[in-house]
N, CA and C of each residue as an Amber inpcrd file, in Angstrom:
protein
   693
  26.1230000  60.2490000  60.3680000  25.9110000  59.4380000  59.1550000
  25.0040000  58.2530000  59.4750000  23.9530000  58.1470000  58.7100000
  22.9980000  57.0620000  58.9470000  23.5390000  55.7510000  58.4140000
  23.3430000  54.7040000  59.1980000  23.7650000  53.3790000  58.7360000
  22.8080000  52.8920000  57.6670000  23.3090000  52.1900000  56.6560000
  22.4410000  51.7210000  55.5720000  21.4060000  50.7320000  56.0810000
  20.2040000  50.8600000  55.5500000  19.1300000  49.9540000  55.9240000
  19.2960000  48.6260000  55.1870000  19.0120000  47.5020000  55.8420000
  19.1090000  46.2170000  55.1500000  18.0810000  46.1110000  54.0350000
  18.5030000  45.5430000  52.9060000  17.6020000  45.3870000  51.7830000
  16.6100000  44.2640000  52.0460000  15.3690000  44.4990000  51.6480000
  14.3190000  43.4890000  51.8600000  14.1820000  42.6420000  50.6030000
  14.7810000  41.4810000  50.6140000  14.6810000  40.5650000  49.4720000
  13.5720000  39.5510000  49.7100000  13.0900000  38.9710000  48.6140000
  11.9470000  38.0680000  48.6800000  12.3430000  36.6080000  48.4920000
  13.6500000  36.3210000  48.3440000  14.0870000  34.9570000  48.0640000
  13.7370000  34.0080000  49.1960000  13.6880000  34.5230000  50.4450000
  13.4000000  33.6510000  51.5770000  11.9770000  33.1310000  51.5590000
  11.1340000  33.6910000  50.6950000   9.7470000  33.2490000  50.6350000
   9.5180000  32.1210000  49.6380000  10.5340000  31.7830000  48.8600000
  10.3230000  30.8760000  47.7360000   9.7490000  29.5390000  48.1700000
  10.3330000  28.9250000  49.2200000   9.9160000  27.5870000  49.6140000
   8.4540000  27.5010000  49.9740000   8.0340000  28.3020000  50.9590000
   6.6430000  28.2030000  51.3980000   5.6790000  28.8460000  50.4080000
   6.1430000  29.8840000  49.6710000   5.2450000  30.5510000  48.7300000
   4.8570000  29.6300000  47.5910000   5.8180000  28.8900000  47.0670000
   5.5110000  27.9710000  45.9680000   4.5000000  26.9190000  46.3920000
   4.7460000  26.3070000  47.5600000   3.8400000  25.2700000  48.0400000
   2.4680000  25.8340000  48.3710000   2.4280000  27.0270000  48.9540000
   1.1530000  27.6170000  49.3490000   0.3090000  27.9840000  48.1360000
   0.9220000  28.6390000  47.1490000   0.1790000  29.0380000  45.9560000
  -0.2790000  27.8120000  45.1720000   0.6010000  26.8240000  45.0380000
   0.2370000  25.6030000  44.3280000  -0.9080000  24.8850000  45.0290000
  -0.8470000  24.7900000  46.3620000  -1.8860000  24.0990000  47.1030000
  -3.2370000  24.7820000  46.9880000  -3.2820000  26.0920000  47.2000000
  -4.5450000  26.8220000  47.1300000  -5.1040000  26.8140000  45.7070000
  -4.2370000  26.9730000  44.7320000  -4.6730000  26.9560000  43.3410000
  -5.2860000  25.6090000  42.9680000  -4.6060000  24.5320000  43.3330000
  -5.1440000  23.1940000  43.0560000  -6.4330000  22.9460000  43.8170000
  -6.4990000  23.4460000  45.0550000  -7.7080000  23.2550000  45.8480000
  -8.9200000  23.8740000  45.1940000  -8.7790000  25.0970000  44.7170000
  -9.9080000  25.7700000  44.0650000 -10.2680000  25.0870000  42.7560000
  -9.2650000  24.8840000  41.9070000  -9.5450000  24.3740000  40.5630000
 -10.0940000  22.9520000  40.5870000  -9.4260000  22.0510000  41.3240000
  -9.8570000  20.6580000  41.2980000 -11.2190000  20.4740000  41.9520000
 -11.4470000  21.1150000  43.0900000 -12.7220000  20.9650000  43.7790000
 -13.8510000  21.6340000  42.9970000 -13.6000000  22.8440000  42.5050000
 -14.6210000  23.5370000  41.7200000 -14.9460000  22.7670000  40.4430000
 -13.9280000  22.2420000  39.7860000 -14.1620000  21.4850000  38.5490000
 -15.0020000  20.2440000  38.8200000 -14.6720000  19.5470000  39.9300000
 -15.4370000  18.3460000  40.2650000 -16.8870000  18.6890000  40.5980000
 -17.0840000  19.7480000  41.3820000 -18.4450000  20.1500000  41.7380000
 -19.2340000  20.5540000  40.4960000 -18.6260000  21.3600000  39.6400000
 -19.3050000  21.8050000  38.4260000 -19.5930000  20.6220000  37.5120000
 -18.6290000  19.6980000  37.3990000 -18.8450000  18.5360000  36.5510000
 -19.9650000  17.6460000  37.0510000 -20.0050000  17.3980000  38.3640000
 -21.0710000  16.5720000  38.9340000 -22.4110000  17.2920000  38.8320000
 -22.4050000  18.5980000  39.0720000 -23.6490000  19.3720000  38.9790000
 -24.1940000  19.3690000  37.5560000 -23.2970000  19.4020000  36.5660000
 -23.7320000  19.3890000  35.1700000 -24.2960000  18.0370000  34.7570000
 -23.8390000  16.9830000  35.4240000 -24.2960000  15.6500000  35.0560000
 -25.3820000  15.0970000  35.9360000 -25.6090000  15.7410000  37.0910000
 -26.6130000  15.2360000  38.0360000 -27.2500000  16.4060000  38.7570000
 -28.5480000  16.3480000  38.9240000 -29.2520000  17.4370000  39.5910000
 -29.3230000  17.2740000  41.0940000 -28.7950000  16.1700000  41.6160000
 -28.9110000  15.9030000  43.0470000 -27.9140000  16.7470000  43.8190000
 -28.4150000  17.6380000  44.6690000 -27.5360000  18.5150000  45.4390000
 -26.6650000  17.7300000  46.4110000 -27.2160000  16.6670000  46.9850000
 -26.4510000  15.8820000  47.9510000 -25.2370000  15.2330000  47.2990000
 -25.3850000  14.7770000  46.0660000 -24.2600000  14.1690000  45.3560000
 -23.1700000  15.2050000  45.0560000 -23.6100000  16.3980000  44.7120000
 -22.6530000  17.4660000  44.4150000 -21.8450000  17.8170000  45.6580000
 -22.5280000  17.9830000  46.7960000 -21.8480000  18.3460000  48.0380000
 -20.9290000  17.2180000  48.5120000 -21.3940000  15.9780000  48.3640000
 -20.5590000  14.8420000  48.7470000 -19.2930000  14.8020000  47.9050000
 -19.4270000  15.0650000  46.6180000 -18.2630000  15.0930000  45.7340000
 -17.2930000  16.2010000  46.1570000 -17.8390000  17.3510000  46.5550000
 -16.9940000  18.4600000  46.9850000 -16.2280000  18.1480000  48.2510000
 -16.8840000  17.5400000  49.2330000 -16.2130000  17.1760000  50.4850000
 -15.1440000  16.1250000  50.2280000 -15.4830000  15.1290000  49.4110000
 -14.5070000  14.0870000  49.0820000 -13.2920000  14.6760000  48.3790000
 -13.5180000  15.6420000  47.4890000 -12.4140000  16.2760000  46.7770000
 -11.5170000  17.0500000  47.7420000 -12.1130000  17.7080000  48.7130000
 -11.3240000  18.4720000  49.6950000 -10.4310000  17.5460000  50.5140000
 -11.0280000  16.4960000  51.0850000 -10.2730000  15.5980000  51.9600000
  -9.2010000  14.8340000  51.1730000  -9.6220000  14.2330000  50.0640000
  -8.6780000  13.4410000  49.2750000  -7.5770000  14.3130000  48.6860000
  -7.9520000  15.4880000  48.2150000  -6.9650000  16.3660000  47.5990000
  -5.9330000  16.8760000  48.5860000  -6.3910000  17.2830000  49.7760000
  -5.4530000  17.7800000  50.7870000  -4.4870000  16.6850000  51.2100000
  -5.0050000  15.4750000  51.3840000  -4.1460000  14.3580000  51.7750000
  -3.1420000  14.0280000  50.6800000  -3.6180000  13.9850000  49.4460000
  -2.7370000  13.6640000  48.3230000  -1.6760000  14.7450000  48.1240000
  -2.0680000  16.0040000  48.2870000  -1.1040000  17.0920000  48.1440000
  -0.0080000  16.9890000  49.1940000  -0.4050000  16.7160000  50.4410000
   0.5820000  16.6080000  51.5120000   1.5510000  15.4610000  51.2470000
   0.9920000  14.3060000  50.8810000   1.8440000  13.1430000  50.6350000
   2.7650000  13.3640000  49.4430000   2.2080000  13.8810000  48.3570000
   3.0110000  14.0920000  47.1610000   4.1040000  15.1260000  47.3670000
   3.7620000  16.2160000  48.0460000   4.7580000  17.2650000  48.2870000
   5.8460000  16.7670000  49.2170000   5.4510000  15.9960000  50.2400000
   6.4460000  15.4860000  51.1820000   7.4340000  14.5630000  50.4800000
   6.9170000  13.6270000  49.6860000   7.7850000  12.6790000  48.9860000
   8.6900000  13.4070000  47.9960000   8.1140000  14.3460000  47.2470000
   8.8840000  15.0680000  46.2480000   9.9930000  15.9090000  46.8750000
   9.6400000  16.6860000  47.8900000  10.6250000  17.5720000  48.5130000
  11.6380000  16.7670000  49.3240000  11.1920000  15.6370000  49.8910000
  12.1220000  14.7990000  50.6450000  13.1720000  14.2020000  49.7170000
  12.7770000  13.8710000  48.5000000  13.7560000  13.3730000  47.5260000
  14.8050000  14.4340000  47.2260000  14.3570000  15.6790000  47.1120000
  15.2960000  16.7820000  46.9030000  16.2120000  16.9380000  48.1150000
  15.6280000  16.8340000  49.3150000  16.4280000  16.9650000  50.5370000
  17.4620000  15.8470000  50.6440000  17.0690000  14.6230000  50.2640000
  18.0080000  13.5010000  50.3010000  19.1910000  13.7400000  49.3740000
  18.8950000  14.2710000  48.1830000  19.9680000  14.5610000  47.2290000
  20.8970000  15.6480000  47.7720000  20.3170000  16.6590000  48.3930000
  21.1300000  17.7320000  48.9670000  22.0200000  17.2120000  50.0920000
  21.4420000  16.3750000  50.9560000  22.2180000  15.8340000  52.0710000
  23.3400000  14.9210000  51.5850000  23.0750000  14.1710000  50.5130000
  24.1120000  13.2940000  49.9530000  25.2720000  14.1210000  49.4020000
  24.9400000  15.2160000  48.7140000  26.0000000  16.0850000  48.1870000
  26.8010000  16.7210000  49.3130000  26.1160000  17.1540000  50.3590000
  26.8060000  17.7810000  51.4810000  27.6930000  16.7770000  52.2030000
  27.2090000  15.5540000  52.3640000  28.0120000  14.5190000  53.0210000
  29.2630000  14.2020000  52.2020000  29.1170000  14.1340000  50.8880000
  30.2740000  13.8780000  50.0360000  31.2680000  15.0340000  50.1170000
  30.7600000  16.2560000  50.1480000  31.6380000  17.4200000  50.2460000
  32.3640000  17.4430000  51.5920000  31.6700000  17.0620000  52.6450000
  32.2900000  17.0160000  53.9730000  33.4120000  15.9870000  54.0050000
  33.1810000  14.8500000  53.3580000  34.2040000  13.8040000  53.3100000
  35.4220000  14.2660000  52.5060000  35.1920000  14.9470000  51.3970000
  36.2940000  15.4320000  50.5730000  37.0950000  16.5110000  51.2910000
  36.4300000  17.3400000  52.0810000  37.1370000  18.3630000  52.8530000
  38.0560000  17.7330000  53.8940000  37.6110000  16.6070000  54.4640000
  38.4310000  15.9310000  55.4790000  39.5980000  15.1820000  54.8440000
  39.3940000  14.6310000  53.6410000  40.4060000  13.7880000  53.0280000
  41.3940000  14.5630000  52.1570000  40.9440000  15.6240000  51.4980000
  41.8210000  16.3690000  50.5930000  41.5310000  17.8780000  50.6860000
  41.8730000  18.4820000  51.7980000  41.5870000  19.9060000  51.9960000
  42.2870000  20.8200000  50.9930000  43.5060000  20.4710000  50.5790000
  44.2280000  21.3180000  49.6370000  43.5390000  21.3560000  48.2770000
  43.0610000  20.1960000  47.8470000  42.3380000  20.1460000  46.5750000
  41.0690000  20.9880000  46.6620000  40.3740000  20.9110000  47.7900000
  39.1480000  21.6820000  47.9640000  39.4440000  23.1760000  48.0170000
  40.6030000  23.5380000  48.5970000  41.0060000  24.9430000  48.6110000
  41.2690000  25.4330000  47.1930000  41.9610000  24.6140000  46.4100000
  42.2130000  24.9710000  45.0130000  40.8990000  25.0950000  44.2350000
  39.9910000  24.2040000  44.5160000  38.7060000  24.2120000  43.8210000
  37.9320000  25.4930000  44.1150000  37.9010000  25.8800000  45.3770000
  37.2020000  27.1000000  45.7580000  37.8890000  28.3270000  45.1610000
  39.2120000  28.2930000  45.1150000  39.9580000  29.3940000  44.5140000
  39.5960000  29.5540000  43.0440000  39.5380000  28.4350000  42.3230000
  39.1890000  28.4900000  40.8920000  37.7860000  29.0590000  40.6880000
  36.8770000  28.7290000  41.5920000  35.5090000  29.2480000  41.4800000
  35.5110000  30.7680000  41.5610000  36.2510000  31.3100000  42.5280000
  36.3010000  32.7630000  42.6850000  37.0490000  33.4280000  41.5300000
  38.0840000  32.7630000  41.0180000  38.8040000  33.3020000  39.8620000
  37.8790000  33.3580000  38.6530000  37.0850000  32.3120000  38.4450000
  36.1450000  32.2780000  37.3220000  35.0790000  33.3610000  37.4410000
  34.8480000  33.8210000  38.6590000  33.8600000  34.8820000  38.8710000
  34.4710000  36.2710000  38.7620000  35.7660000  36.3390000  38.4610000
  36.3920000  37.6250000  38.2120000  37.3280000  38.1280000  39.2820000
  37.5810000  37.3340000  40.3230000  38.4920000  37.7440000  41.3820000
  39.9220000  37.4290000  40.9610000  40.8590000  38.3270000  41.2540000
  42.2590000  38.0830000  40.9300000  42.7640000  36.8520000  41.6770000
  43.6340000  36.0370000  41.0540000  44.0620000  34.7630000  41.6530000
  44.5960000  34.8820000  43.0720000  45.4580000  35.8690000  43.3260000
  46.0230000  35.9980000  44.6730000  44.9420000  36.3270000  45.6910000
  44.0750000  37.2330000  45.3110000  42.9820000  37.6040000  46.2150000
  41.9960000  36.4480000  46.3790000  41.7480000  35.7260000  45.2850000
  40.8490000  34.5740000  45.3490000  41.3870000  33.5240000  46.3140000
  42.7020000  33.3330000  46.2800000  43.3230000  32.3680000  47.1940000
  43.1580000  32.8180000  48.6470000  43.3740000  34.0990000  48.8760000
  43.2590000  34.6290000  50.2330000  41.8140000  34.5330000  50.7330000
  40.8760000  34.8830000  49.8600000  39.4590000  34.7920000  50.2340000
  39.0760000  33.3470000  50.5330000  39.5390000  32.4190000  49.7070000
  39.2220000  30.9990000  49.9070000  39.7560000  30.4980000  51.2380000
  40.9730000  30.8980000  51.5770000  41.5530000  30.4810000  52.8510000
  40.7410000  31.0190000  54.0230000  40.3320000  32.2740000  53.9300000
  39.5490000  32.8610000  55.0100000  38.1690000  32.2280000  55.1070000
  37.5350000  31.9850000  53.9770000  36.2100000  31.3630000  53.9740000
  36.2610000  29.9550000  54.5510000  37.2890000  29.1880000  54.1850000
  37.3920000  27.8280000  54.6860000  37.7800000  27.7900000  56.1590000
  38.5360000  28.7910000  56.5990000  38.8640000  28.8550000  58.0240000
  37.6260000  29.1800000  58.8450000  36.7320000  29.9520000  58.2700000
  35.5100000  30.3330000  58.9880000  34.4590000  29.2310000  58.9360000
  34.1650000  28.7100000  57.7300000  33.1470000  27.6700000  57.5550000
  33.3870000  26.9940000  56.2130000  34.2500000  26.0060000  56.2080000
  34.6370000  25.3580000  54.9550000  33.4550000  24.6890000  54.2770000
  32.6780000  23.9390000  55.0410000  31.5490000  23.2250000  54.4490000
  30.5030000  24.1970000  53.9210000  30.2210000  25.2390000  54.6820000
  29.2420000  26.2280000  54.2360000  29.6850000  26.9360000  52.9740000
  30.9860000  27.2560000  52.8790000  31.5030000  27.9350000  51.6920000
  31.3690000  27.0580000  50.4570000  31.7040000  25.7880000  50.5850000
  31.6140000  24.8900000  49.4310000  30.1630000  24.5660000  49.0820000
  29.3110000  24.4280000  50.0970000  27.8960000  24.1660000  49.8160000
  27.2810000  25.3260000  49.0440000  27.6700000  26.5290000  49.4090000
  27.0940000  27.7110000  48.7680000  27.7190000  27.9830000  47.4000000
  29.0610000  28.0030000  47.3420000  29.7260000  28.4600000  46.1300000
  30.0340000  27.3470000  45.1310000  30.1850000  26.1140000  45.6020000
  30.4520000  25.0060000  44.6820000  29.1680000  24.2750000  44.3000000
  28.3460000  23.9650000  45.3060000  27.1340000  23.2040000  45.0350000
  25.9370000  24.0890000  44.7040000  26.0140000  25.3550000  45.0650000
  24.9130000  26.2680000  44.7570000  23.7620000  26.1930000  45.7260000
  23.9900000  25.6420000  46.9210000  22.9200000  25.5400000  47.9080000
  22.7750000  26.8560000  48.6480000  21.5260000  27.2330000  48.8970000
  21.2310000  28.4360000  49.6660000  20.3560000  28.0620000  50.8450000
  20.5940000  28.6960000  51.9680000  19.8130000  28.3920000  53.1670000
  18.3320000  28.6540000  52.9360000  18.0210000  29.6900000  52.1330000
  16.6270000  30.0410000  51.8960000  15.9310000  29.0380000  50.9840000
  16.7130000  28.3620000  50.1210000  16.1110000  27.4790000  49.1310000
  16.2800000  26.0010000  49.4640000  16.8290000  25.6770000  50.6310000
  16.9990000  24.2840000  51.0060000  15.6320000  23.6000000  51.1580000
  15.5760000  22.3400000  50.7820000  14.3230000  21.5980000  50.8320000
  13.8810000  21.3530000  52.2770000  12.5990000  21.6040000  52.5540000
  12.0240000  21.3670000  53.8790000  10.7320000  20.5680000  53.6790000
  10.8150000  19.2280000  53.6940000   9.6780000  18.3830000  53.3410000
   8.4420000  18.5960000  54.2170000   8.6210000  18.6490000  55.5300000
   7.4720000  18.7860000  56.4240000   6.7870000  20.1260000  56.2140000
   7.5760000  21.1820000  56.1260000   7.0090000  22.5050000  55.8900000
   6.2240000  22.5420000  54.5910000   6.7900000  21.9830000  53.5380000
   6.1190000  21.9810000  52.2380000   4.8340000  21.1570000  52.2750000
   4.8670000  19.9990000  52.9450000   3.6880000  19.1370000  53.0140000
   2.5610000  19.8180000  53.7820000   2.8730000  20.4060000  54.9330000
   1.8470000  21.0650000  55.7350000   1.2690000  22.2760000  55.0110000
   2.1350000  23.0450000  54.3650000   1.6690000  24.2200000  53.6240000
   0.7620000  23.8100000  52.4740000   1.1360000  22.7440000  51.7660000
   0.3220000  22.2880000  50.6360000  -1.0380000  21.7860000  51.0900000
  -1.0560000  20.9780000  52.1570000  -2.3210000  20.4360000  52.6550000
  -3.2360000  21.5380000  53.1720000  -2.6770000  22.4560000  53.9590000
  -3.4870000  23.5190000  54.5530000  -4.0430000  24.4540000  53.4790000
  -3.1960000  24.8410000  52.5390000  -3.6560000  25.7690000  51.5200000
  -4.5970000  25.0970000  50.5240000  -4.3950000  23.8020000  50.2620000
  -5.3420000  23.0860000  49.4050000  -6.7220000  23.0790000  50.0590000
  -6.7610000  22.7740000  51.3470000  -8.0420000  22.7280000  52.0630000
  -8.7100000  24.1060000  52.0660000  -7.9090000  25.1490000  52.2750000
  -8.4710000  26.5110000  52.2520000  -9.0180000  26.8470000  50.8710000
  -8.2580000  26.4880000  49.8390000  -8.7250000  26.7500000  48.4840000
  -9.9700000  25.9510000  48.1520000  -9.9910000  24.6770000  48.5550000
 -11.1370000  23.8160000  48.2510000 -12.3860000  24.2510000  49.0040000
 -12.2000000  24.9130000  50.1420000 -13.3540000  25.3590000  50.9300000
 -14.1720000  26.4060000  50.1820000 -13.5200000  27.1990000  49.3230000
 -14.2410000  28.2580000  48.6110000 -15.3470000  27.7200000  47.7090000
 -15.0660000  26.8350000  46.7590000 -16.1600000  26.3110000  45.9290000
 -17.1570000  25.4800000  46.7210000 -16.7110000  24.8340000  47.7940000
 -17.6330000  24.0440000  48.6030000 -18.6350000  24.9520000  49.3160000
 -18.1510000  26.0560000  49.8720000 -19.0470000  27.0200000  50.5310000
 -19.9850000  27.6500000  49.5020000 -19.4590000  27.9470000  48.3200000
 -20.3000000  28.5130000  47.2630000 -21.4100000  27.5470000  46.8700000
 -21.1000000  26.2540000  46.8360000 -22.1170000  25.2500000  46.5070000
 -23.1850000  25.1770000  47.5910000 -22.7740000  25.2900000  48.8410000
 -23.7240000  25.2510000  49.9480000 -24.6630000  26.4510000  49.9260000
 -24.1590000  27.6150000  49.5200000 -24.9500000  28.8460000  49.5430000
 -25.6730000  29.1250000  48.2300000 -25.4070000  28.3230000  47.2120000
 -25.9820000  28.5780000  45.8910000 -27.4960000  28.3730000  45.8980000
 -28.2360000  29.1930000  45.1370000 -29.6820000  28.9700000  44.9980000
 -29.9630000  27.6280000  44.3350000 -31.1460000  27.1250000  44.5270000
 -31.5140000  25.8330000  43.9490000 -31.3610000  25.8530000  42.4280000
 -30.6700000  24.8600000  41.9150000 -30.4730000  24.7510000  40.4750000
 -29.3870000  25.6470000  39.9140000 -28.6950000  26.3810000  40.7740000
 -27.6780000  27.3210000  40.3140000 -26.2810000  27.0070000  40.8810000
 -26.0640000  25.7510000  41.2380000 -24.7910000  25.4090000  41.8590000
 -23.6220000  25.6170000  40.8980000 -23.7520000  25.1120000  39.6700000
 -22.6360000  25.1870000  38.7160000 -22.2070000  26.6250000  38.4240000
 -23.1210000  27.5190000  38.0240000 -22.6760000  28.8940000  37.7350000
 -22.1870000  29.6440000  38.9750000 -22.8020000  29.3700000  40.1240000
 -22.3790000  30.0440000  41.3550000 -20.9700000  29.6310000  41.7470000
 -20.7180000  28.3320000  41.6990000 -19.3910000  27.8320000  42.0470000
 -18.3490000  28.3300000  41.0500000 -18.6940000  28.3230000  39.7710000
 -17.7580000  28.7800000  38.7490000 -17.3950000  30.2520000  38.9520000
 -18.3860000  31.0820000  39.2080000 -18.1310000  32.5090000  39.3870000
 -17.2970000  32.7680000  40.6360000 -17.6720000  32.1320000  41.7440000
 -16.9250000  32.3220000  42.9920000 -15.4930000  31.8400000  42.8440000
 -15.3000000  30.7440000  42.1280000 -13.9620000  30.1830000  41.9660000
 -13.0790000  31.0600000  41.0980000 -13.6350000  31.6300000  40.0410000
 -12.8530000  32.5290000  39.1870000 -12.4150000  33.7620000  39.9810000
 -13.3360000  34.3010000  40.7820000 -12.9770000  35.4430000  41.6290000
 -11.8730000  35.0420000  42.6080000 -12.0110000  33.8510000  43.1900000
 -10.9940000  33.3720000  44.1140000  -9.6490000  33.1670000  43.4400000
  -9.6590000  32.6590000  42.2200000  -8.4050000  32.4300000  41.4940000
  -7.7190000  33.7470000  41.1320000  -8.5120000  34.7330000  40.7210000
  -7.9420000  36.0510000  40.4270000  -7.2980000  36.6350000  41.6790000
  -8.0000000  36.5230000  42.8100000  -7.4690000  37.0340000  44.0750000
  -6.1990000  36.2930000  44.4670000  -6.2190000  34.9690000  44.3220000
  -5.0450000  34.1650000  44.6620000  -3.8550000  34.5180000  43.7870000
  -4.0960000  34.6700000  42.4870000  -3.0130000  35.0440000  41.5840000
  -2.4150000  36.3910000  41.9380000  -3.2710000  37.3320000  42.3230000
  -2.7870000  38.6580000  42.7040000  -1.9830000  38.6080000  43.9970000
  -2.4620000  37.8280000  44.9660000  -1.7550000  37.7110000  46.2450000
  -0.4020000  37.0430000  46.0440000  -0.3740000  35.9670000  45.2490000
   0.8770000  35.2730000  44.9880000   1.8810000  36.1650000  44.2890000
   1.4120000  36.9410000  43.3080000   2.3080000  37.8430000  42.5890000
   2.8230000  38.9410000  43.5130000   1.9300000  39.4580000  44.3410000
   2.3260000  40.5210000  45.2680000   3.3550000  40.0150000  46.2820000
   3.1130000  38.8190000  46.8150000   4.0460000  38.2560000  47.7970000
   5.3970000  37.9600000  47.1810000   5.4050000  37.6260000  45.8910000
   6.6550000  37.3260000  45.2090000   7.3130000  38.5340000  44.5890000
   6.7030000  39.7090000  44.7160000   7.2940000  40.9290000  44.1910000
   7.0990000  41.1220000  42.7030000   6.1640000  40.3700000  42.0810000
   5.9450000  40.4780000  40.6390000   4.7320000  41.3690000  40.3560000
   4.5320000  41.6810000  39.0820000   3.3390000  42.4310000  38.6820000
   2.0920000  41.5780000  38.9150000   0.9760000  42.2150000  39.1560000
  -0.2120000  41.4980000  39.6070000  -1.1020000  41.0240000  38.4580000
  -1.3240000  41.8650000  37.4540000  -2.3740000  41.6030000  36.4740000
  -2.1800000  40.3080000  35.7050000  -1.0110000  40.1200000  35.1130000
  -0.8000000  38.9410000  34.2620000  -0.9070000  37.6230000  35.0290000
  -0.2480000  37.4750000  36.2030000  -0.4080000  36.2220000  36.9530000
  -1.8560000  35.9510000  37.3490000  -2.5870000  37.0060000  37.7280000
  -3.9810000  36.8230000  38.1390000  -4.8330000  36.3350000  36.9800000
  -4.6500000  36.9480000  35.8070000  -5.4240000  36.5270000  34.6370000
  -5.0280000  35.1370000  34.1750000  -3.7530000  34.7990000  34.2860000
  -3.2860000  33.4750000  33.8730000  -3.9260000  32.3870000  34.7240000
  -3.9210000  32.5820000  36.0400000  -4.5250000  31.5960000  36.9410000
  -6.0160000  31.4690000  36.6770000  -6.6960000  32.6060000  36.4970000
  -8.1420000  32.5830000  36.2570000  -8.4740000  31.8800000  34.9360000
  -7.6670000  32.1130000  33.9000000  -7.9350000  31.4930000  32.5970000
  -7.8660000  29.9800000  32.6740000  -6.7800000  29.4540000  33.2600000
  -6.6340000  28.0110000  33.3070000  -7.6540000  27.3680000  34.2410000
  -8.0230000  28.0640000  35.3010000  -9.0680000  27.5450000  36.1820000
 -10.4110000  27.4880000  35.4820000 -10.7560000  28.5550000  34.7530000
 -12.0220000  28.5830000  34.0260000 -12.0450000  27.5080000  32.9370000
 -10.9120000  27.3180000  32.2660000 -10.8430000  26.2820000  31.2320000
 -11.0530000  24.9010000  31.8340000 -10.4290000  24.6270000  32.9890000
 -10.5870000  23.3200000  33.6340000 -12.0410000  23.0860000  34.0230000
 -12.7000000  24.1020000  34.5610000 -14.1050000  23.9450000  34.9470000
 -14.9970000  23.7500000  33.7290000 -14.7130000  24.4800000  32.6380000
 -15.5300000  24.3460000  31.4310000 -15.4050000  22.9420000  30.8330000
 -14.1720000  22.4350000  30.7780000 -13.9690000  21.0910000  30.2310000
 -14.6580000  20.0410000  31.0930000 -14.4950000  20.1570000  32.4090000
 -15.1140000  19.1890000  33.3120000 -16.6330000  19.2580000  33.2400000
 -17.1820000  20.4670000  33.1470000 -18.6300000  20.6190000  33.0360000
 -19.1490000  19.9850000  31.7470000 -18.4020000  20.1700000  30.6590000
 -18.8210000  19.5630000  29.3890000 -18.8130000  18.0530000  29.4400000
 -17.7460000  17.4930000  30.0290000 -17.6700000  16.0390000  30.1530000
 -18.7520000  15.5320000  31.0990000 -18.9940000  16.2440000  32.1930000
 -20.0350000  15.8290000  33.1350000 -21.4000000  15.8280000  32.5020000
 -21.6780000  16.8370000  31.6920000 -22.9690000  16.9000000  31.0310000
 -23.1420000  15.7560000  30.0350000 -22.0800000  15.4770000  29.2790000
 -22.1560000  14.3870000  28.3080000 -22.3770000  13.0410000  28.9860000
 -21.5720000  12.7780000  30.0130000 -21.6920000  11.4990000  30.7330000
 -23.0210000  11.4040000  31.4520000 -23.4630000  12.5210000  32.0520000
 -24.7240000  12.5090000  32.7700000 -25.9040000  12.1900000  31.8610000
 -25.9180000  12.7620000  30.6720000 -27.0040000  12.4960000  29.7240000
 -26.9080000  11.0780000  29.1610000 -25.6670000  10.5840000  29.0480000
 -25.4870000   9.2440000  28.4810000 -25.9780000   8.1550000  29.4290000
 -25.8170000   8.3710000  30.7420000 -26.2390000   7.3590000  31.7080000
 -27.5980000   7.6860000  32.3050000
């Protein structure tokens, strides 16, 4: 008899996947929009490239800082809840046992069996049982500020590099359309990769990312052209 194969779930990817997709998506859209906007308002290639480099550096730094602060706040809240739960387990273990029993009963377990399961779970790992079943914390979804910050910065820089390289390789006078086309292709690819990594269908996420990216570039190009002609 063959032993059952372990199921391959995708929940463990949530933390880094969210930060990675968000970082790369922002890198492409923000940098491409800035390049297209500056190109629409100014014909100077050096100004366009300078704007692109500045967007890459500033954006990657801002993404790292913002993600770190945001995720660290989540981690602080999680640690505070865990510390409070640890204190309650030390001070009133019987109440915590009753609480865990009620949780299992509410999920459909018979009271006697729920009590027995709660006793065994608390004997094995009381804090882990309460963190998981009472607080809803999962090891795969716990906040990791440094990981999120590094993933956001790295993927933002990778995403921002695409429109910047397209601007460098664009024919004279064709920076805006070249960057826009390359960025839309990159966004479609990114949306497909993100959907595939998350186990979702590919077409709709890819088109959604491409639509909003194209809209951002079109709006920025329009504003750049208006401001450029005005000054």
